[in-house]
N, C-alpha and C positions, 0 to 999 in steps of 0.2 A: 598528489594525492593519485591514488589510480583508484577504479569505479569496475569491479569485476563481477563476474555471474558467482554465485556463492558455490559450493562444491561441500561433498561430504566431511569433509575434513575440519571444517567450520561450523560445524552445528552443535557444539559446545560451546563457542564462542560466540554464535547468532544468540544462544539462548542469553548469556551473561549480556552482553551487548541490549537489549532489551528488558533485562531483570535493573538495570541499574540507570537503565534510557527513563523508564517509567517507575522509579521504588518511589512511594507515595511517605511508607513507613519501615524502619526496619525491620528486617526478618520476616517482613512479608514481602512473596515474591507477586508481582504485576501480573495481569491475564495476560497481558503482552504476549510476555516471554513465552508462554505453554502454547499462547495460540499460535507462532510461528510452527511448532513443534506437531501440533493438528493439524496441521493444515497442510502440512507435509505426508504427514502419515494414514491421511483423508486420500489421499490422492488429487489432493486441489491446488496445489500449490503449484505454481506455471515457475519451473525452472527458469525458464530464459528470462526472468521477470526477477527472480530473487538473488538483487544485486550485496557488494558489499565494497565500503569503502576502504580501504588498505594507504597508511601513512607510515612510513617507516619501517612497513614491514609489519606492522601490527592493523590488526581489524579494527577498524572504529566508528563504524555505522553498517547497519542493513535496513534494506526494503526489501516490500517484498509483496507481487502481484497475485491475484488468486481465481480461479473460475468464479462468475456470477451470470445471473440471469438478470437482462432488465423485459419487462411484457414475456413475448412467448419466444426469446434471440435467448438460447445459450452458447456462443459463439464466440458471439464479437465486444464484449462487455468485461473489463478486466475490474476485481475490488482491489485497491491499492488499500496498503498498510497491513501489520503497524510500521512506522517509520523511525526509527531509532538510532539514536547517536549515543557516543559516552558520554557523560557532562563535562569532561573536561575540554574534550572536541566540538559543544555546540558552538552553535554563533561563531562558526570559523567558516563557514561554505559547506561541508561536510553535508549535511541533508539537502542544499540545495544540488549539487552534483551530484547526488542522487537521485533526486528526482526528476535534473535533465535526463539524467541517462534512463531510466526505467520510460520514462514519456517517449525516447527515440527510439527504446527497444521494443515496446509497445506497438509503436506506427511501424517501425518495419516490419514486427510480427504478424501485422493485417489485422490489427484491435479497434475498434472505430471508436472507444468510448472507453475513458479511465474514471470510475467513481471513487468518493472518500471520502470519511465524516474528520474534518478537522477546521483548524483556525482560517477563516475565510482571510483573515488578514497577512497570512501566510501562503497560504495555497493561490489566492488569486493571481500573484506574479506567474504564477506557472500556467496560467491562461483557465483555473477553474472558477468555474460559474454555478452559484445554487442550482442542484439537478432540477428542480423543479421551472426553473423555465425552459428546460429543453423537455419539460412531460415525463420527467422521470419522479415516481414516485418515492419515497423513504422509507423503510422496511418502520422507523416511526416517526411517525410524524411532528414529533418533538422536536427531532434535528433540527427543523428548520433551516437558519441559514448554510447551518454547517456540513449539512448535509448537500458536496460539490461533485461536479461531473464536468470532464475535460476533453471536448472533442478529438476525435483526430482523421487522418485521411482519410480513413475508410467509415465514418463515420456516414448515418442515414439519416434523416428524419425519421424513420420506422424505428429506432432504436427508443422506445419508448411505454412507460409503462412501470409496472411495482418491478423495484428492483431486489434482488435478492441477494444477501452473501454467502459463500460457502458456507454449509452447513456448523463447520466448527466456531464462526461467530455465531451462532444461535446457539452454541452450549456458554458460553462466557456468562 
């Protein structure tokens, strides 16, 4: 499996990956598929953090990071997600490989914090903790322990306060 940066040629396949990965009912496109398109169109997708997993020449997974704000800091936090893997490739290490790659890339780019909304049982293995333990407030208090953060080398304790995802998330 190869993890690489997404290219413009991958856009339709990335949309399809998220459509299939998050499909809840037949014929209904889940919000995660157009979210990636909207982040890109708004200029909030961090290109170096939009990664695809390639297996035997086919794209089987995608995840992305987007610009975010924590407190007054608008430059050192990333909102992570969506993370999508085609159903036939789930539970085969694709999502984990994407997570390791994006965390390494975000750290190399100098970001101090990666934030996501997801299942603690899955994301804790990558060092994510409840964001509240880092004094980071979720956009929705009901998210509770599912709102998580992962510190990177560039993290400082001043990266605290209310978290805001890129505007595309608010339009969901």
